[in-house]
ZADO-1210 file (C-alpha; in nm, 4 decimals, padded with zeros to 6 digits):
<atoms>
<atom x="-06.4605" y="11.2276" z="00.6637" code="MET" pos="1"/>
<atom x="-06.3815" y="11.5006" z="00.4138" code="TYR" pos="2"/>
<atom x="-06.3928" y="11.7736" z="00.6827" code="GLU" pos="3"/>
<atom x="-06.0920" y="11.6340" z="00.8693" code="LEU" pos="4"/>
<atom x="-05.8161" y="11.7664" z="00.6390" code="PRO" pos="5"/>
<atom x="-05.9592" y="12.1174" z="00.6676" code="ARG" pos="6"/>
<atom x="-05.9323" y="12.0943" z="01.0458" code="THR" pos="7"/>
<atom x="-05.5995" y="11.9086" z="01.0641" code="ILE" pos="8"/>
<atom x="-05.4216" y="11.9616" z="00.7316" code="PRO" pos="9"/>
<atom x="-05.0810" y="11.8473" z="00.8548" code="ASP" pos="10"/>
<atom x="-05.0429" y="11.4682" z="00.8340" code="VAL" pos="11"/>
<atom x="-04.7691" y="11.4471" z="01.0967" code="GLN" pos="12"/>
<atom x="-04.9765" y="11.6518" z="01.3396" code="MET" pos="13"/>
<atom x="-05.2723" y="11.4183" z="01.2899" code="LEU" pos="14"/>
<atom x="-05.0590" y="11.1081" z="01.3422" code="LEU" pos="15"/>
<atom x="-04.9022" y="11.2563" z="01.6566" code="ALA" pos="16"/>
<atom x="-05.2401" y="11.3000" z="01.8270" code="LEU" pos="17"/>
<atom x="-05.3416" y="11.0583" z="02.1004" code="ALA" pos="18"/>
<atom x="-05.6547" y="10.8581" z="02.0076" code="PRO" pos="19"/>
<atom x="-05.8712" y="11.0554" z="02.2512" code="GLU" pos="20"/>
<atom x="-05.7542" y="11.3889" z="02.1096" code="ASP" pos="21"/>
<atom x="-05.8242" y="11.2855" z="01.7522" code="LEU" pos="22"/>
<atom x="-06.1541" y="11.1429" z="01.8743" code="ALA" pos="23"/>
<atom x="-06.2543" y="11.4841" z="02.0107" code="ALA" pos="24"/>
<atom x="-06.1981" y="11.6481" z="01.6730" code="THR" pos="25"/>
<atom x="-06.3863" y="11.3755" z="01.4884" code="MET" pos="26"/>
<atom x="-06.6751" y="11.3872" z="01.7353" code="LEU" pos="27"/>
<atom x="-06.7363" y="11.7582" z="01.6876" code="PHE" pos="28"/>
<atom x="-06.7071" y="11.7250" z="01.3116" code="LEU" pos="29"/>
<atom x="-06.9778" y="11.4593" z="01.3319" code="LEU" pos="30"/>
<atom x="-07.1976" y="11.6882" z="01.5404" code="LYS" pos="31"/>
<atom x="-07.1902" y="11.9475" z="01.2612" code="LYS" pos="32"/>
<atom x="-07.3375" y="11.7015" z="01.0150" code="ARG" pos="33"/>
<atom x="-07.7112" y="11.6810" z="00.9582" code="THR" pos="34"/>
<atom x="-07.7234" y="11.3018" z="00.9320" code="GLU" pos="35"/>
<atom x="-07.8200" y="11.1297" z="01.2563" code="ALA" pos="36"/>
<atom x="-07.6600" y="10.8005" z="01.1588" code="LYS" pos="37"/>
<atom x="-07.3193" y="10.7257" z="01.0142" code="PHE" pos="38"/>
<atom x="-07.0954" y="10.4402" z="00.9082" code="HIS" pos="39"/>
<atom x="-06.7271" y="10.4658" z="00.9952" code="THR" pos="40"/>
<atom x="-06.6331" y="10.2785" z="00.6809" code="GLY" pos="41"/>
<atom x="-06.8116" y="10.5353" z="00.4669" code="ASN" pos="42"/>
<atom x="-06.6480" y="10.8212" z="00.6559" code="LEU" pos="43"/>
<atom x="-06.3118" y="10.6604" z="00.5996" code="GLN" pos="44"/>
<atom x="-06.3815" y="10.6256" z="00.2274" code="ARG" pos="45"/>
<atom x="-06.4824" y="10.9918" z="00.2039" code="GLU" pos="46"/>
<atom x="-06.1325" y="11.0831" z="00.3076" code="LEU" pos="47"/>
<atom x="-05.9784" y="10.9032" z="00.0141" code="TRP" pos="48"/>
<atom x="-06.2220" y="11.0215" z="-00.2553" code="GLY" pos="49"/>
<atom x="-06.3984" y="10.6877" z="-00.2987" code="HIS" pos="50"/>
<atom x="-06.7396" y="10.8527" z="-00.3333" code="PHE" pos="51"/>
<atom x="-06.6338" y="11.1328" z="-00.5673" code="THR" pos="52"/>
<atom x="-06.4048" y="11.1856" z="-00.8602" code="SER" pos="53"/>
<atom x="-06.1857" y="11.4021" z="-00.6359" code="GLY" pos="54"/>
<atom x="-05.8345" y="11.3239" z="-00.5237" code="GLN" pos="55"/>
<atom x="-05.7445" y="11.1778" z="-00.1827" code="PRO" pos="56"/>
<atom x="-05.7366" y="11.4544" z="00.0754" code="GLN" pos="57"/>
<atom x="-05.4186" y="11.3295" z="00.2377" code="TYR" pos="58"/>
<atom x="-05.1105" y="11.1903" z="00.0606" code="PRO" pos="59"/>
<atom x="-05.1882" y="10.8341" z="-00.0444" code="ARG" pos="60"/>
<atom x="-04.8648" y="10.6978" z="00.1093" code="GLN" pos="61"/>
<atom x="-05.0052" y="10.7753" z="00.4559" code="HIS" pos="62"/>
<atom x="-05.3397" y="10.6016" z="00.3987" code="GLU" pos="63"/>
<atom x="-05.2748" y="10.2997" z="00.6188" code="ASN" pos="64"/>
<atom x="-05.1344" y="10.5094" z="00.9055" code="GLU" pos="65"/>
<atom x="-05.4212" y="10.7583" z="00.8955" code="ILE" pos="66"/>
<atom x="-05.6844" y="10.4866" z="00.8704" code="ASN" pos="67"/>
<atom x="-05.5349" y="10.3156" z="01.1756" code="LEU" pos="68"/>
<atom x="-05.5295" y="10.6420" z="01.3725" code="ALA" pos="69"/>
<atom x="-05.8946" y="10.7006" z="01.2869" code="MET" pos="70"/>
<atom x="-05.9860" y="10.3432" z="01.3773" code="ALA" pos="71"/>
<atom x="-05.8256" y="10.3952" z="01.7194" code="GLU" pos="72"/>
<atom x="-06.0248" y="10.7159" z="01.7651" code="ALA" pos="73"/>
<atom x="-06.3510" y="10.5434" z="01.6694" code="TRP" pos="74"/>
<atom x="-06.2744" y="10.2626" z="01.9136" code="ALA" pos="75"/>
<atom x="-06.2065" y="10.5134" z="02.1930" code="TRP" pos="76"/>
<atom x="-06.5353" y="10.6933" z="02.1286" code="LEU" pos="77"/>
<atom x="-06.7234" y="10.3650" z="02.1372" code="GLN" pos="78"/>
<atom x="-06.5601" y="10.2415" z="02.4580" code="VAL" pos="79"/>
<atom x="-06.6476" y="10.5732" z="02.6251" code="GLN" pos="80"/>
<atom x="-07.0112" y="10.5406" z="02.5190" code="GLY" pos="81"/>
<atom x="-07.0014" y="10.8503" z="02.2995" code="LEU" pos="82"/>
<atom x="-07.0983" y="10.6626" z="01.9854" code="ILE" pos="83"/>
<atom x="-07.3335" y="10.3639" z="01.9990" code="VAL" pos="84"/>
<atom x="-07.4844" y="10.1163" z="01.7585" code="TRP" pos="85"/>
<atom x="-07.7901" y="10.2317" z="01.5658" code="ASP" pos="86"/>
<atom x="-08.0869" y="10.0347" z="01.6958" code="MET" pos="87"/>
<atom x="-08.2198" y="09.9583" z="01.3483" code="GLU" pos="88"/>
<atom x="-07.9082" y="09.9021" z="01.1399" code="ASN" pos="89"/>
<atom x="-07.6328" y="09.8392" z="01.3916" code="GLY" pos="90"/>
<atom x="-07.5805" y="09.4894" z="01.2540" code="GLN" pos="91"/>
<atom x="-07.4652" y="09.6526" z="00.9307" code="TYR" pos="92"/>
<atom x="-07.2146" y="09.8793" z="01.1036" code="GLY" pos="93"/>
<atom x="-07.4280" y="10.1946" z="01.1377" code="TRP" pos="94"/>
<atom x="-07.3711" y="10.4092" z="01.4456" code="LEU" pos="95"/>
<atom x="-07.5149" y="10.7175" z="01.6106" code="GLN" pos="96"/>
<atom x="-07.4092" y="10.9704" z="01.8730" code="LEU" pos="97"/>
<atom x="-07.5052" y="10.8830" z="02.2288" code="SER" pos="98"/>
<atom x="-07.7122" y="11.1151" z="02.4456" code="ARG" pos="99"/>
<atom x="-07.3999" y="11.2223" z="02.6320" code="ARG" pos="100"/>
<atom x="-07.2235" y="11.3080" z="02.3060" code="ALA" pos="101"/>
<atom x="-07.5224" y="11.5056" z="02.1821" code="ARG" pos="102"/>
<atom x="-07.5168" y="11.7063" z="02.5013" code="GLY" pos="103"/>
<atom x="-07.1555" y="11.8150" z="02.4567" code="MET" pos="104"/>
<atom x="-07.1532" y="12.1742" z="02.3358" code="GLU" pos="105"/>
<atom x="-06.7840" y="12.2532" z="02.3332" code="SER" pos="106"/>
<atom x="-06.4324" y="12.1192" z="02.3620" code="GLU" pos="107"/>
<atom x="-06.4468" y="12.2180" z="02.7296" code="ALA" pos="108"/>
<atom x="-06.7348" y="11.9728" z="02.7807" code="ASP" pos="109"/>
<atom x="-06.5237" y="11.7007" z="02.6205" code="PHE" pos="110"/>
<atom x="-06.2253" y="11.7802" z="02.8445" code="ARG" pos="111"/>
<atom x="-06.4488" y="11.7618" z="03.1515" code="SER" pos="112"/>
<atom x="-06.5758" y="11.4243" z="03.0348" code="PHE" pos="113"/>
<atom x="-06.2194" y="11.2962" z="02.9978" code="LYS" pos="114"/>
<atom x="-06.1304" y="11.4108" z="03.3477" code="VAL" pos="115"/>
<atom x="-06.4462" y="11.2535" z="03.4873" code="ALA" pos="116"/>
<atom x="-06.3190" y="10.9182" z="03.3663" code="ASN" pos="117"/>
<atom x="-06.0248" y="10.9605" z="03.6013" code="LEU" pos="118"/>
<atom x="-06.2598" y="10.8837" z="03.8932" code="LEU" pos="119"/>
<atom x="-06.3524" y="10.5150" z="03.8600" code="PRO" pos="120"/>
<atom x="-06.6433" y="10.4289" z="04.0852" code="LYS" pos="121"/>
<atom x="-06.4878" y="10.0978" z="04.1881" code="GLU" pos="122"/>
<atom x="-06.1959" y="10.2621" z="04.3722" code="ILE" pos="123"/>
<atom x="-06.4242" y="10.4672" z="04.5976" code="LEU" pos="124"/>
<atom x="-06.5165" y="10.3716" z="04.9524" code="HIS" pos="125"/>
<atom x="-06.8609" y="10.2128" z="04.9810" code="ALA" pos="126"/>
<atom x="-06.9926" y="10.5098" z="05.1808" code="LYS" pos="127"/>
<atom x="-06.9265" y="10.7556" z="04.8992" code="ILE" pos="128"/>
<atom x="-06.9134" y="10.5407" z="04.5859" code="ALA" pos="129"/>
<atom x="-07.2715" y="10.5913" z="04.4752" code="ASP" pos="130"/>
<atom x="-07.3757" y="10.9446" z="04.5806" code="PRO" pos="131"/>
<atom x="-07.0392" y="11.1106" z="04.5257" code="VAL" pos="132"/>
<atom x="-06.9712" y="10.9430" z="04.1926" code="TRP" pos="133"/>
<atom x="-07.3196" y="11.0274" z="04.0639" code="ARG" pos="134"/>
<atom x="-07.2835" y="11.3932" z="04.1650" code="ALA" pos="135"/>
<atom x="-06.9418" y="11.4082" z="04.0024" code="PHE" pos="136"/>
<atom x="-07.0669" y="11.2573" z="03.6763" code="MET" pos="137"/>
<atom x="-07.3491" y="11.5137" z="03.6706" code="ARG" pos="138"/>
<atom x="-07.0839" y="11.7855" z="03.6868" code="GLY" pos="139"/>
<atom x="-07.1844" y="11.8867" z="04.0419" code="GLU" pos="140"/>
<atom x="-06.8242" y="11.8971" z="04.1593" code="PHE" pos="141"/>
<atom x="-06.8908" y="12.1081" z="04.4698" code="ASP" pos="142"/>
<atom x="-07.1680" y="11.8719" z="04.5792" code="VAL" pos="143"/>
<atom x="-06.9462" y="11.5683" z="04.5245" code="ALA" pos="144"/>
<atom x="-06.6616" y="11.7162" z="04.7299" code="ALA" pos="145"/>
<atom x="-06.8942" y="11.8199" z="05.0120" code="PHE" pos="146"/>
<atom x="-07.0643" y="11.4795" z="05.0283" code="GLN" pos="147"/>
<atom x="-06.7284" y="11.3036" z="05.0409" code="ALA" pos="148"/>
<atom x="-06.6043" y="11.5122" z="05.3319" code="MET" pos="149"/>
<atom x="-06.9396" y="11.4937" z="05.5103" code="LYS" pos="150"/>
<atom x="-06.9095" y="11.1140" z="05.4938" code="ALA" pos="151"/>
<atom x="-06.5729" y="11.1451" z="05.6693" code="VAL" pos="152"/>
<atom x="-06.7297" y="11.3497" z="05.9493" code="GLU" pos="153"/>
<atom x="-07.0200" y="11.1073" z="05.9932" code="VAL" pos="154"/>
<atom x="-06.7878" y="10.8059" z="05.9899" code="SER" pos="155"/>
<atom x="-06.5493" y="10.9553" z="06.2454" code="VAL" pos="156"/>
<atom x="-06.8360" y="11.0351" z="06.4839" code="ARG" pos="157"/>
<atom x="-06.9790" y="10.6841" z="06.4570" code="ALA" pos="158"/>
<atom x="-06.6435" y="10.5066" z="06.4863" code="ALA" pos="159"/>
<atom x="-06.5348" y="10.7184" z="06.7833" code="ALA" pos="160"/>
<atom x="-06.8692" y="10.6887" z="06.9600" code="GLY" pos="161"/>
<atom x="-06.8955" y="11.0669" z="07.0050" code="LEU" pos="162"/>
<atom x="-07.2132" y="11.2701" z="07.0265" code="GLY" pos="163"/>
<atom x="-07.3771" y="11.5047" z="06.7790" code="ASP" pos="164"/>
<atom x="-07.2701" y="11.8030" z="06.9889" code="ASN" pos="165"/>
<atom x="-06.9220" y="11.7733" z="06.8366" code="LEU" pos="166"/>
<atom x="-06.8911" y="11.8782" z="06.4745" code="ILE" pos="167"/>
<atom x="-06.6242" y="11.9661" z="06.2229" code="GLY" pos="168"/>
<atom x="-06.2764" y="12.0420" z="06.3497" code="VAL" pos="169"/>
<atom x="-06.3682" y="11.9928" z="06.7176" code="LYS" pos="170"/>
<atom x="-06.4906" y="11.6435" z="06.6392" code="LEU" pos="171"/>
<atom x="-06.1667" y="11.5549" z="06.4595" code="MET" pos="172"/>
<atom x="-05.9500" y="11.6867" z="06.7420" code="ARG" pos="173"/>
<atom x="-06.1509" y="11.4921" z="06.9985" code="GLU" pos="174"/>
<atom x="-06.1568" y="11.1676" z="06.7989" code="ALA" pos="175"/>
<atom x="-05.7833" y="11.1786" z="06.7195" code="PHE" pos="176"/>
<atom x="-05.6550" y="11.3556" z="07.0296" code="ALA" pos="177"/>
<atom x="-05.2884" y="11.2477" z="07.0562" code="PRO" pos="178"/>
<atom x="-05.3080" y="11.1292" z="07.4156" code="GLU" pos="179"/>
<atom x="-05.6608" y="10.9970" z="07.4573" code="ALA" pos="180"/>
<atom x="-05.8530" y="11.0008" z="07.1278" code="GLY" pos="181"/>
<atom x="-06.0812" y="10.6984" z="07.0761" code="PRO" pos="182"/>
<atom x="-05.9453" y="10.6608" z="06.7217" code="LEU" pos="183"/>
<atom x="-05.5845" y="10.7438" z="06.8027" code="THR" pos="184"/>
<atom x="-05.3227" y="10.4800" z="06.7358" code="ASP" pos="185"/>
<atom x="-05.1322" y="10.4806" z="07.0645" code="MET" pos="186"/>
<atom x="-04.8607" y="10.2617" z="06.9122" code="ASN" pos="187"/>
<atom x="-04.7640" y="10.5455" z="06.6774" code="ALA" pos="188"/>
<atom x="-04.4955" y="10.7990" z="06.7652" code="GLU" pos="189"/>
<atom x="-04.6198" y="11.1186" z="06.9309" code="GLY" pos="190"/>
<atom x="-04.5553" y="11.3406" z="06.6312" code="GLY" pos="191"/>
<atom x="-04.7396" y="11.0988" z="06.4057" code="GLU" pos="192"/>
<atom x="-05.0424" y="11.1042" z="06.6358" code="ARG" pos="193"/>
<atom x="-05.0486" y="11.4833" z="06.6208" code="VAL" pos="194"/>
<atom x="-05.0062" y="11.4695" z="06.2438" code="GLY" pos="195"/>
<atom x="-05.2997" y="11.2313" z="06.2053" code="ARG" pos="196"/>
<atom x="-05.5217" y="11.4613" z="06.4126" code="MET" pos="197"/>
<atom x="-05.4163" y="11.7660" z="06.2112" code="GLU" pos="198"/>
<atom x="-05.4693" y="11.5796" z="05.8852" code="LEU" pos="199"/>
<atom x="-05.8338" y="11.5127" z="05.9669" code="PHE" pos="200"/>
<atom x="-05.8926" y="11.8554" z="06.1205" code="ALA" pos="201"/>
<atom x="-05.7304" y="12.0338" z="05.8279" code="GLY" pos="202"/>
<atom x="-05.9233" y="11.8359" z="05.5679" code="ALA" pos="203"/>
<atom x="-06.2568" y="11.9086" z="05.7321" code="ILE" pos="204"/>
<atom x="-06.1721" y="12.2757" z="05.7883" code="ALA" pos="205"/>
<atom x="-06.0574" y="12.3224" z="05.4302" code="SER" pos="206"/>
<atom x="-06.3006" y="12.1148" z="05.2288" code="TYR" pos="207"/>
<atom x="-06.6119" y="12.0396" z="05.4329" code="LYS" pos="208"/>
<atom x="-06.6765" y="12.3470" z="05.6483" code="ASN" pos="209"/>
<atom x="-06.6699" y="12.6082" z="05.3668" code="PRO" pos="210"/>
<atom x="-06.9313" y="12.4104" z="05.1719" code="HIS" pos="211"/>
<atom x="-07.1477" y="12.3920" z="05.4837" code="SER" pos="212"/>
<atom x="-07.1591" y="12.7677" z="05.5392" code="HIS" pos="213"/>
<atom x="-07.1605" y="12.9271" z="05.1946" code="ARG" pos="214"/>
<atom x="-07.1754" y="12.8600" z="04.8223" code="ASP" pos="215"/>
<atom x="-06.8389" y="12.7408" z="04.6965" code="VAL" pos="216"/>
<atom x="-06.7908" y="12.7564" z="04.3222" code="ASN" pos="217"/>
<atom x="-06.5880" y="12.4443" z="04.2566" code="LEU" pos="218"/>
<atom x="-06.5883" y="12.4094" z="03.8787" code="ASP" pos="219"/>
<atom x="-06.2630" y="12.2177" z="03.8318" code="SER" pos="220"/>
<atom x="-06.3116" y="11.8400" z="03.7977" code="PRO" pos="221"/>
<atom x="-05.9417" y="11.7847" z="03.8674" code="SER" pos="222"/>
<atom x="-05.9619" y="11.9674" z="04.2007" code="GLU" pos="223"/>
<atom x="-06.2807" y="11.7837" z="04.2914" code="ALA" pos="224"/>
<atom x="-06.1122" y="11.4491" z="04.2243" code="ILE" pos="225"/>
<atom x="-05.8249" y="11.5422" z="04.4542" code="GLU" pos="226"/>
<atom x="-06.0671" y="11.6314" z="04.7372" code="ILE" pos="227"/>
<atom x="-06.2739" y="11.3170" z="04.6857" code="ILE" pos="228"/>
<atom x="-05.9676" y="11.0930" z="04.6883" code="LEU" pos="229"/>
<atom x="-05.8446" y="11.2626" z="05.0050" code="LEU" pos="230"/>
<atom x="-06.1804" y="11.1873" z="05.1671" code="ALA" pos="231"/>
<atom x="-06.1568" y="10.8333" z="05.0331" code="ASN" pos="232"/>
<atom x="-05.8193" y="10.7883" z="05.2033" code="HIS" pos="233"/>
<atom x="-05.9489" y="10.9309" z="05.5309" code="LEU" pos="234"/>
<atom x="-06.2416" y="10.6890" z="05.5259" code="LEU" pos="235"/>
<atom x="-05.9998" y="10.3974" z="05.4875" code="ARG" pos="236"/>
<atom x="-05.8088" y="10.5216" z="05.7926" code="ILE" pos="237"/>
<atom x="-06.1298" y="10.5475" z="05.9945" code="VAL" pos="238"/>
<atom x="-06.2216" y="10.1908" z="05.9001" code="ASP" pos="239"/>
<atom x="-05.8826" y="10.0653" z="06.0147" code="ALA" pos="240"/>
<atom x="-05.8978" y="10.2535" z="06.3435" code="ARG" pos="241"/>
<atom x="-06.2572" y="10.1389" z="06.4091" code="ALA" pos="242"/>
<atom x="-06.1517" y="09.7784" z="06.3477" code="LYS" pos="243"/>
<atom x="-05.8534" y="09.8152" z="06.5810" code="ALA" pos="244"/>
<atom x="-06.0706" y="09.9755" z="06.8474" code="ARG" pos="245"/>
<atom x="-06.3208" y="09.6896" z="06.8304" code="THR" pos="246"/>
<atom x="-06.0442" y="09.4306" z="06.8480" code="ALA" pos="247"/>
<atom x="-05.8860" y="09.6112" z="07.1416" code="GLY" pos="248"/>
</atoms>
């Protein structure tokens, strides 16, 4: 990969990069090439002048270290599904960019992809795992956050046995009313019961209601993850309280 030294000329800087950061640089260098298919071994050899009469583009004493760093970056790209085996010559080590990689236009797209991997589908509650995760992976962060909090509202209403006339904050305050809420844990201390009610009411008021009434431009995947995981936690609480209510 003869372009790499022009982008990262300093050996120590290259070796200090995490595999995913080096992978990002290598991916966008690949995207600038005209060839659709590539072989990592050939790209590695380019770096050391094996295909030309030129000199190695990094000091030869760092060859093993740099080759290992690049191998880690290739492995990361493959695990993430950004490079895949060529359908015709994959058995000989030829690869190609995946559809997702081809769709990445900038470093910002790559950063968003990395953050998206921080939301594993398997940790999400069954009620939001599929629709919320799919919306998030499409980059529809506002939709994902809204759907997660809407699932909380629907679950609270069903678990508490309350009617459709109660929505949003009023529903949360009724379901978790400190003295008589159908989902209130009466074994908890009074302040904790109030706190639980305010937790649900505040979450719905802050993250579900605004999306219901107007367009909310949520373009930060990190913020969306935080909202989704909050909803995920609330859904676990509802499940526990519904189970306790049934047992009682």
